C-alpha positions as CSV (number, residue, x, y, z in Angstrom):
1,M,-32.7,2.7,-0.8
2,K,-31.5,3.1,2.7
3,C,-28.1,3.5,1.8
4,N,-28.9,6.5,-0.5
5,K,-30.8,8.2,2.2
6,E,-28.0,7.8,4.5
7,V,-25.4,9.0,2.0
8,D,-27.7,12.0,1.2
9,T,-28.0,12.7,5.1
10,L,-24.0,12.4,5.6
11,L,-23.2,14.6,2.8
12,I,-25.6,17.3,4.1
13,R,-24.2,16.9,7.5
14,L,-20.6,17.0,6.3
15,R,-21.4,20.2,4.2
16,D,-23.2,21.9,7.1
17,H,-20.8,20.9,10.0
18,G,-17.7,19.4,8.7
19,R,-17.5,16.7,11.3
20,E,-14.7,14.1,10.8
21,N,-17.1,11.2,12.1
22,D,-19.8,12.0,9.3
23,F,-16.9,11.8,6.8
24,K,-15.6,8.5,8.3
25,L,-19.2,7.0,7.9
26,L,-19.6,8.2,4.4
27,Y,-16.1,6.9,3.6
28,N,-17.1,3.4,5.1
29,L,-20.4,3.5,3.1
30,L,-19.0,4.4,-0.2
31,Y,-15.2,3.2,-0.5
32,N,-16.0,-0.2,-1.9
33,K,-18.7,1.0,-4.3
34,F,-16.3,3.6,-5.7
35,F,-13.4,1.3,-5.8
36,R,-15.5,-1.3,-7.8
37,I,-16.3,1.5,-10.4
38,A,-12.7,2.8,-10.5
39,I,-11.3,-1.0,-11.0
40,Y,-13.8,-1.6,-13.8
41,Y,-12.4,1.3,-15.8
42,L,-8.8,1.4,-14.6
43,K,-8.0,-2.4,-14.3
44,K,-5.3,-1.7,-11.9
45,E,-5.8,-2.1,-8.3
46,E,-3.1,0.5,-7.2
47,W,-4.6,3.2,-9.6
48,S,-8.2,2.4,-8.4
49,Q,-7.3,3.0,-4.9
50,E,-5.3,6.2,-5.6
51,V,-8.3,7.5,-7.4
52,V,-10.8,6.8,-4.9
53,L,-8.5,8.2,-2.1
54,D,-8.1,11.5,-4.2
55,V,-11.9,11.6,-4.5
56,F,-12.3,11.3,-0.6
57,L,-9.3,13.6,0.1
58,T,-11.0,16.3,-2.3
59,L,-14.2,15.9,-0.5
60,W,-12.8,16.3,3.0
61,N,-10.7,19.4,1.7
62,K,-14.0,21.0,0.4
63,R,-16.4,19.7,2.9
64,C,-18.0,23.0,3.8
65,A,-17.8,25.0,0.4
66,G,-17.4,22.3,-2.2
67,I,-20.2,20.1,-1.6
68,P,-23.1,21.5,-3.6
69,N,-26.7,21.6,-2.7
70,F,-28.2,18.4,-4.2
71,T,-31.0,16.1,-4.2
72,R,-29.3,12.7,-4.5
73,I,-26.1,11.0,-5.5
74,K,-27.2,8.1,-7.7
75,S,-25.6,4.7,-7.1
């Protein structure tokens, strides 16, 4: 549960302040989890890495305007 609260906090801080350090922490917390999900569906490591990196790139590019007000991202 600590991870969920930490992710929620980082997403809110990223939305409100757009700090690179918050993004790095979020990336480090979620990359492996997202990669495992992607590899499960795509079955190819290279494609999975690309999809996950695209997700994080989109999140960074829309960090202030594109992160919705949410209650929690479920793992």
